[in-house]
C-alpha positions, 0 to 999 in steps of 0.5 A: 893103600892096598899096595902099601899094605901088601909091600909091608906084609912082604917085608915082614915075611922076608924078615921071618922067613928069608926067601930063596931065588926061585931059579937056583935057591940062592938067598934072594928076595925073588931072583938072584942076579944070574937067574934074573939075567937068564929070565931076561934072555928067555923073554927077550924074543917074543914069538907067534904062538897061535899055530899050536893052540888048536882051540883059538877062534877062526877069524878068516880064510888063508891061502891062495885059494882060500882053502886054509883057515886063519886063527886069532894071532897070539904073540907070546913073550916066552915059552912056558917051561924051565925058569919062566914057568917056575917064576910064573907059578911062584908069582901067581900062587906063592906070593912072590910078588916081587917077581912082577918087576921081572915078568911085567917088562917081558909082557910089556915088550910083547904088547909093544911088538903086538901093537906094532904088528897088529894095529895101524900107526897111531891106532888106539886099543884096549887090553882086555883080560879074562876075569879070575874066578871067585875062588882064585881071587879069594885064595890069592887076595890079588889079581896077578895079571893086573899086577903084571900089566901095572909093572909093564911099560905099555905103549901110550896108545894101549889102555888096559880095560879091567872089569869089562868081562866077568863071570855069571853068579852061577859060575862064581859059585861053582868055582867055590866047590871042593876040587875046583882049584886049578891043579885039581881040575881036568882040561875039560872042566877048565874049558867049561870054566873058560866058557862061562864069561859074561859082559860086565856093565863097564864092557857095555860102555867101553867095548862097542866099536873099540879095537881090542887086544886080548891078554892072558898069562899062559896059552895052552889050547887057546880055549880061554882066549876063544871064549874071551874073543866071543864075549868081546866081539858080541859086545861090538868090539873088533879083536885084533889079536892076543898076547900072553906072557908064556905059551906052553910047549905043544 
């Protein structure tokens, strides 16, 4: 019902305010044909992005003598710049919901590749996402990452587990204060928010003993994935790696 209402609202907006391609501004509902092809090309080769994210959790040692460190492996569908960044911002914050049909499959390809690389054959796992803040949910009225996963072609052995991690009431209230919007906050305050995660009742049921892949939209320092990793592992799950739609250049 909600999806039908959202689609009807979007169609009404398109009639009153004709939209432009987010890439080149040509008349289009989301992307023109050329920009859609450009976006597909930019997302066609997922890559390992964890080496440049300094805040990711350390999960072991590396090197012949054990003198190095191994951080959580994270696969990114694309780089967060140019057309990819423009499409993601338009999708998340400017109600260009039709872009899910272009961005979702890119995320799905990364999930397929990560599952093949990080899981044993036929091994099943849960996909766990960080929860949006209350202010973000109220501002958008939707959960963009959930929409992207719904539009993705996921492997049958990979199951999205929504709602297993939440935020304490105090953190939710803090997100409603003036100046708490994403663009207005410092990197330090965003790291603080990322640390304010808690296990939800569904997580207590589903996570103990589960194999998990973490999923987020953008990788910058890796702080959000680090705190998500800590929350999920404390619940008794084994985190095998992470997947993001895009990694910011570092």
